[in-house]
C-alpha positions as CSV (number, residue, x, y, z in Angstrom):
1,M,58.6,-51.9,6.4
2,K,61.0,-54.5,7.7
3,K,58.0,-56.8,8.4
4,A,56.9,-56.3,4.8
5,I,60.4,-57.2,3.6
6,S,60.8,-60.3,5.8
7,A,57.5,-61.4,4.7
8,L,59.5,-61.0,2.0
9,V,63.5,-62.6,2.3
10,L,56.7,-63.6,-1.9
11,G,44.4,-62.0,-15.3
12,L,42.5,-60.0,-17.4
13,A,42.2,-60.1,-21.3
14,T,42.3,-62.2,-24.5
15,F,43.4,-65.8,-24.7
16,A,46.5,-64.8,-26.7
17,V,47.6,-62.4,-24.0
18,Q,46.8,-64.9,-21.2
19,A,48.8,-67.7,-22.9
20,G,51.8,-65.3,-23.2
21,G,52.0,-64.5,-19.5
22,L,51.7,-68.1,-18.4
23,E,54.1,-69.3,-21.1
24,A,56.7,-66.8,-19.9
25,L,56.4,-68.0,-16.3
26,E,56.7,-71.7,-17.4
27,N,59.7,-70.9,-19.6
28,F,61.4,-69.0,-16.7
29,V,60.8,-71.8,-14.2
30,K,62.1,-74.4,-16.7
31,A,65.2,-72.5,-17.9
32,A,66.3,-70.5,-14.8
33,K,68.4,-72.9,-12.7
34,S,70.3,-70.1,-11.0
35,G,70.8,-66.4,-11.3
36,R,71.6,-63.0,-9.8
37,A,70.2,-59.5,-10.1
38,D,70.1,-56.1,-8.5
39,F,66.7,-55.0,-7.2
40,T,64.8,-51.9,-6.0
41,Q,61.8,-52.4,-3.8
42,V,59.1,-49.8,-3.2
43,V,56.7,-50.5,-0.3
44,T,53.5,-48.4,-0.2
45,A,51.2,-48.5,2.9
46,P,47.5,-47.9,2.3
47,A,46.4,-44.4,2.8
48,R,44.6,-43.6,6.0
49,E,41.6,-41.3,6.2
50,G,42.7,-37.7,5.5
51,Q,46.3,-38.8,4.6
52,T,48.1,-39.8,1.4
53,A,49.7,-43.2,0.9
54,R,53.3,-43.4,2.2
55,S,56.1,-45.2,0.3
56,K,59.6,-46.4,1.3
57,T,62.3,-47.5,-1.1
58,S,65.1,-50.0,-0.5
59,S,67.6,-51.7,-2.8
60,G,70.1,-54.6,-2.8
61,T,71.1,-57.8,-4.6
62,F,69.4,-61.1,-5.2
63,E,70.8,-64.6,-5.9
64,F,69.1,-68.0,-6.3
65,S,69.8,-71.6,-7.1
66,R,66.8,-73.7,-7.9
67,P,65.3,-75.4,-6.0
68,S,64.9,-73.8,-2.6
69,R,68.1,-71.7,-2.3
70,F,68.1,-67.9,-2.5
71,R,69.6,-64.9,-0.9
72,F,68.4,-61.3,-0.6
73,D,70.9,-58.7,0.6
74,Y,69.3,-55.4,1.4
75,R,71.9,-52.6,1.3
76,K,69.9,-49.4,1.5
77,P,68.6,-47.7,3.5
78,F,69.4,-50.4,6.1
79,Q,71.2,-53.7,6.0
80,Q,69.1,-56.9,6.1
81,T,69.8,-60.4,4.8
82,I,67.4,-63.2,4.0
83,V,68.9,-66.6,3.2
84,A,67.2,-69.9,2.3
85,D,69.7,-72.7,2.5
86,G,67.4,-75.6,1.7
87,Q,66.6,-76.4,5.3
88,T,66.3,-73.1,7.1
89,L,65.1,-69.6,6.3
90,W,67.3,-67.1,8.0
91,L,66.5,-63.4,8.5
92,Y,69.3,-61.2,9.8
93,D,68.7,-57.6,10.8
94,A,72.1,-55.9,11.1
95,D,70.7,-52.8,13.0
96,L,69.2,-54.9,15.7
97,N,71.9,-57.6,15.5
98,Q,69.1,-60.1,15.5
99,V,68.6,-63.4,13.6
100,T,65.3,-65.2,13.1
101,A,65.5,-68.9,11.9
102,R,62.5,-70.8,10.7
103,K,62.1,-74.2,9.1
104,Q,62.0,-73.5,5.4
105,D,59.5,-76.2,4.4
106,Q,57.0,-74.6,6.8
107,V,57.2,-71.1,5.5
108,L,58.3,-71.0,1.9
109,G,55.5,-72.6,-0.1
110,S,53.1,-69.8,-0.6
111,T,55.5,-66.9,-0.7
112,P,56.8,-64.6,-3.6
113,A,60.2,-66.2,-3.2
114,A,58.8,-69.6,-4.1
115,L,57.5,-68.2,-7.4
116,I,60.9,-67.1,-8.6
117,A,63.5,-69.2,-6.9
118,A,62.1,-72.3,-5.1
119,A,59.7,-74.3,-7.1
120,P,61.3,-76.9,-9.5
121,D,58.5,-76.7,-12.1
122,L,55.1,-75.1,-12.8
123,N,53.2,-78.1,-11.4
124,A,54.9,-77.5,-8.0
125,L,53.7,-73.9,-8.2
126,R,50.2,-74.9,-9.0
127,R,50.1,-76.9,-5.8
128,D,50.4,-73.7,-3.8
129,F,49.0,-71.0,-6.1
130,N,46.2,-70.4,-8.5
131,L,47.8,-69.0,-11.6
132,E,46.0,-66.6,-13.9
133,A,47.5,-64.8,-16.9
134,A,47.0,-61.0,-17.1
135,P,47.1,-58.6,-20.0
136,D,50.2,-56.8,-21.2
137,R,51.0,-53.7,-19.2
138,D,54.0,-51.3,-19.1
139,G,55.6,-53.4,-21.9
140,L,55.5,-56.6,-19.8
141,Q,53.6,-59.8,-19.8
142,W,51.9,-60.6,-16.5
143,V,50.8,-63.5,-14.4
144,Q,48.8,-63.3,-11.2
145,A,49.5,-65.9,-8.5
146,T,47.0,-66.2,-5.6
147,P,47.9,-68.5,-2.7
148,K,45.5,-71.4,-2.2
149,A,46.2,-71.3,1.6
150,R,44.8,-68.0,2.8
151,E,45.9,-68.1,6.4
152,G,49.0,-66.0,5.7
153,Q,49.3,-62.3,5.0
154,L,49.8,-62.6,1.2
155,N,46.8,-61.6,-0.9
156,H,48.4,-62.1,-4.3
157,V,51.5,-61.6,-6.4
158,R,51.7,-60.3,-10.0
159,I,54.8,-61.3,-11.9
160,G,55.9,-59.2,-14.9
161,F,58.1,-60.6,-17.6
162,R,60.0,-59.0,-20.5
163,G,60.0,-61.9,-22.9
164,D,61.2,-64.8,-20.7
165,Q,63.1,-62.4,-18.4
166,L,61.8,-61.7,-14.9
167,A,61.3,-58.0,-14.5
168,V,58.9,-57.1,-11.7
169,L,57.1,-58.6,-8.7
170,E,54.0,-56.7,-7.4
171,I,53.0,-58.1,-4.0
172,L,49.8,-57.2,-2.3
173,D,49.1,-58.3,1.3
174,S,45.9,-58.7,3.2
175,F,46.3,-55.3,4.9
176,G,46.4,-53.5,1.5
177,Q,50.1,-52.8,1.6
178,K,51.7,-53.0,-1.8
179,S,55.4,-53.9,-2.5
180,V,56.9,-53.6,-6.0
181,M,60.2,-55.2,-6.6
182,T,62.0,-54.3,-9.9
183,F,64.9,-56.5,-11.0
184,N,67.9,-55.0,-13.0
185,Q,70.9,-56.6,-14.6
186,L,69.4,-60.1,-14.3
187,Q,71.9,-62.8,-15.1
188,L,70.3,-66.2,-15.6
189,N,72.2,-69.4,-15.1
190,A,75.3,-67.4,-14.0
191,P,77.6,-69.4,-11.7
192,V,76.5,-68.7,-8.1
193,A,78.9,-69.9,-5.3
194,A,77.3,-72.5,-3.0
195,G,78.6,-70.4,-0.1
196,S,76.1,-67.7,-1.0
197,F,73.4,-69.8,0.5
198,E,75.2,-70.6,3.8
199,F,74.5,-68.5,6.8
200,T,76.2,-68.4,10.2
201,P,74.7,-66.0,12.8
202,P,77.2,-63.3,13.6
203,K,79.0,-63.5,17.0
204,G,76.9,-61.9,19.7
205,A,73.6,-61.8,17.6
206,D,70.4,-62.6,19.3
207,V,69.1,-65.8,17.6
208,M,65.4,-66.7,17.7
209,R,64.2,-70.0,16.3
210,Q,60.6,-70.5,15.4
């Protein structure tokens, strides 16, 4: 599950419906310069033969400042922090006291985080994703984003909007694992302290740079 999270840390009906989903995404990218929210994430592994699918739930907080800065703080059931500071993507596992640091421009482009926090405009998203609108479902408008570069584990992401408000990310990887992240109490363009996107490895942590 932790691998699914850190991989975290990323079209179907009438023209009218299709336009709605894409328009909601475009409006969100244009209008949302910063924000914060609570989130719940449910990760479901594909069912093996003779077994039922297994799900695990986690929760925490999310902040972003466009472009290219965001922070996920997982609180339950274990503590994990993912921070993008504009140069480096940091992943801190508190249980292992382990930090992984990667160059942000090499890993962020075709990830779910790029869709909601990194890209400055829709054209930037289209460089990395094929965007297709989807029909309304569960009271939301949807867009499916499929990465153009297929060497990674991400198969596609579906983004659900309630009006122009981000509500849900549905992430499917190439192994059939599904992750559904639901956002609550989203505050768009709320002041977010610059220090939220700074990360210093804790004393004694094992730091791996990739």
